[in-house]
C-alpha positions as protocol buffer text, in pm:
chain_id: "A"
residue {
  index: 1
  type: UNK
  ca { x: 0 y: 0 z: 0 }
}
residue {
  index: 2
  type: UNK
  ca { x: 136 y: 339 z: -99 }
}
residue {
  index: 3
  type: UNK
  ca { x: 65 y: 647 z: 112 }
}
residue {
  index: 4
  type: UNK
  ca { x: -7 y: 955 z: -95 }
}
residue {
  index: 5
  type: UNK
  ca { x: 222 y: 1254 z: -43 }
}
residue {
  index: 6
  type: UNK
  ca { x: -62 y: 1460 z: 107 }
}
residue {
  index: 7
  type: UNK
  ca { x: -132 y: 1193 z: 372 }
}
residue {
  index: 8
  type: UNK
  ca { x: 61 y: 1129 z: 693 }
}
residue {
  index: 9
  type: UNK
  ca { x: 106 y: 815 z: 901 }
}
residue {
  index: 10
  type: UNK
  ca { x: 143 y: 788 z: 1276 }
}
residue {
  index: 11
  type: UNK
  ca { x: 149 y: 504 z: 1525 }
}
residue {
  index: 12
  type: UNK
  ca { x: -89 y: 466 z: 1818 }
}
residue {
  index: 13
  type: UNK
  ca { x: -5 y: 225 z: 2098 }
}
residue {
  index: 14
  type: UNK
  ca { x: -312 y: 79 z: 2272 }
}
residue {
  index: 15
  type: UNK
  ca { x: -386 y: -224 z: 2485 }
}
residue {
  index: 16
  type: UNK
  ca { x: -433 y: -547 z: 2295 }
}
residue {
  index: 17
  type: UNK
  ca { x: -783 y: -601 z: 2439 }
}
residue {
  index: 18
  type: UNK
  ca { x: -897 y: -257 z: 2323 }
}
residue {
  index: 19
  type: UNK
  ca { x: -749 y: -316 z: 1976 }
}
residue {
  index: 20
  type: UNK
  ca { x: -934 y: -647 z: 1943 }
}
residue {
  index: 21
  type: UNK
  ca { x: -1264 y: -481 z: 2037 }
}
residue {
  index: 22
  type: UNK
  ca { x: -1191 y: -194 z: 1797 }
}
residue {
  index: 23
  type: UNK
  ca { x: -1107 y: -438 z: 1516 }
}
residue {
  index: 24
  type: UNK
  ca { x: -1436 y: -622 z: 1582 }
}
residue {
  index: 25
  type: UNK
  ca { x: -1627 y: -293 z: 1554 }
}
residue {
  index: 26
  type: UNK
  ca { x: -1444 y: -208 z: 1232 }
}
residue {
  index: 27
  type: UNK
  ca { x: -1525 y: -552 z: 1088 }
}
residue {
  index: 28
  type: UNK
  ca { x: -1893 y: -499 z: 1170 }
}
residue {
  index: 29
  type: UNK
  ca { x: -1882 y: -183 z: 955 }
}
residue {
  index: 30
  type: UNK
  ca { x: -1690 y: -368 z: 682 }
}
residue {
  index: 31
  type: UNK
  ca { x: -1383 y: -147 z: 741 }
}
residue {
  index: 32
  type: UNK
  ca { x: -1024 y: -204 z: 839 }
}
residue {
  index: 33
  type: UNK
  ca { x: -916 y: -87 z: 1182 }
}
residue {
  index: 34
  type: UNK
  ca { x: -692 y: 179 z: 1029 }
}
residue {
  index: 35
  type: UNK
  ca { x: -971 y: 304 z: 803 }
}
residue {
  index: 36
  type: UNK
  ca { x: -1210 y: 335 z: 1098 }
}
residue {
  index: 37
  type: UNK
  ca { x: -944 y: 510 z: 1306 }
}
residue {
  index: 38
  type: UNK
  ca { x: -880 y: 760 z: 1025 }
}
residue {
  index: 39
  type: UNK
  ca { x: -1255 y: 827 z: 995 }
}
residue {
  index: 40
  type: UNK
  ca { x: -1292 y: 880 z: 1371 }
}
residue {
  index: 41
  type: UNK
  ca { x: -995 y: 1117 z: 1384 }
}
residue {
  index: 42
  type: UNK
  ca { x: -1121 y: 1313 z: 1082 }
}
residue {
  index: 43
  type: UNK
  ca { x: -1473 y: 1340 z: 1231 }
}
residue {
  index: 44
  type: UNK
  ca { x: -1333 y: 1450 z: 1568 }
}
residue {
  index: 45
  type: UNK
  ca { x: -1111 y: 1719 z: 1417 }
}
residue {
  index: 46
  type: UNK
  ca { x: -1394 y: 1848 z: 1197 }
}
residue {
  index: 47
  type: UNK
  ca { x: -1632 y: 1869 z: 1495 }
}
residue {
  index: 48
  type: UNK
  ca { x: -1379 y: 2048 z: 1715 }
}
residue {
  index: 49
  type: UNK
  ca { x: -1226 y: 2292 z: 1466 }
}
Protein backbone atom coordinates (compact mmCIF):
# COMPACT_ATOMS: atom_id res chain seq x y z
CA UNK A 1 0.00 0.00 0.00
CA UNK A 2 1.36 3.39 -0.99
CA UNK A 3 0.65 6.47 1.12
CA UNK A 4 -0.07 9.55 -0.95
CA UNK A 5 2.22 12.54 -0.43
CA UNK A 6 -0.62 14.60 1.07
CA UNK A 7 -1.32 11.93 3.72
CA UNK A 8 0.61 11.29 6.93
CA UNK A 9 1.06 8.15 9.01
CA UNK A 10 1.43 7.88 12.76
CA UNK A 11 1.49 5.04 15.25
CA UNK A 12 -0.89 4.66 18.18
CA UNK A 13 -0.05 2.25 20.98
CA UNK A 14 -3.12 0.79 22.72
CA UNK A 15 -3.86 -2.24 24.85
CA UNK A 16 -4.33 -5.47 22.95
CA UNK A 17 -7.83 -6.01 24.39
CA UNK A 18 -8.97 -2.57 23.23
CA UNK A 19 -7.49 -3.16 19.76
CA UNK A 20 -9.34 -6.47 19.43
CA UNK A 21 -12.64 -4.81 20.37
CA UNK A 22 -11.91 -1.94 17.97
CA UNK A 23 -11.07 -4.38 15.16
CA UNK A 24 -14.36 -6.22 15.82
CA UNK A 25 -16.27 -2.93 15.54
CA UNK A 26 -14.44 -2.08 12.32
CA UNK A 27 -15.25 -5.52 10.88
CA UNK A 28 -18.93 -4.99 11.70
CA UNK A 29 -18.82 -1.83 9.55
CA UNK A 30 -16.90 -3.68 6.82
CA UNK A 31 -13.83 -1.47 7.41
CA UNK A 32 -10.24 -2.04 8.39
CA UNK A 33 -9.16 -0.87 11.82
CA UNK A 34 -6.92 1.79 10.29
CA UNK A 35 -9.71 3.04 8.03
CA UNK A 36 -12.10 3.35 10.98
CA UNK A 37 -9.44 5.10 13.06
CA UNK A 38 -8.80 7.60 10.25
CA UNK A 39 -12.55 8.27 9.95
CA UNK A 40 -12.92 8.80 13.71
CA UNK A 41 -9.95 11.17 13.84
CA UNK A 42 -11.21 13.13 10.82
CA UNK A 43 -14.73 13.40 12.31
CA UNK A 44 -13.33 14.50 15.68
CA UNK A 45 -11.11 17.19 14.17
CA UNK A 46 -13.94 18.48 11.97
CA UNK A 47 -16.32 18.69 14.95
CA UNK A 48 -13.79 20.48 17.15
CA UNK A 49 -12.26 22.92 14.66
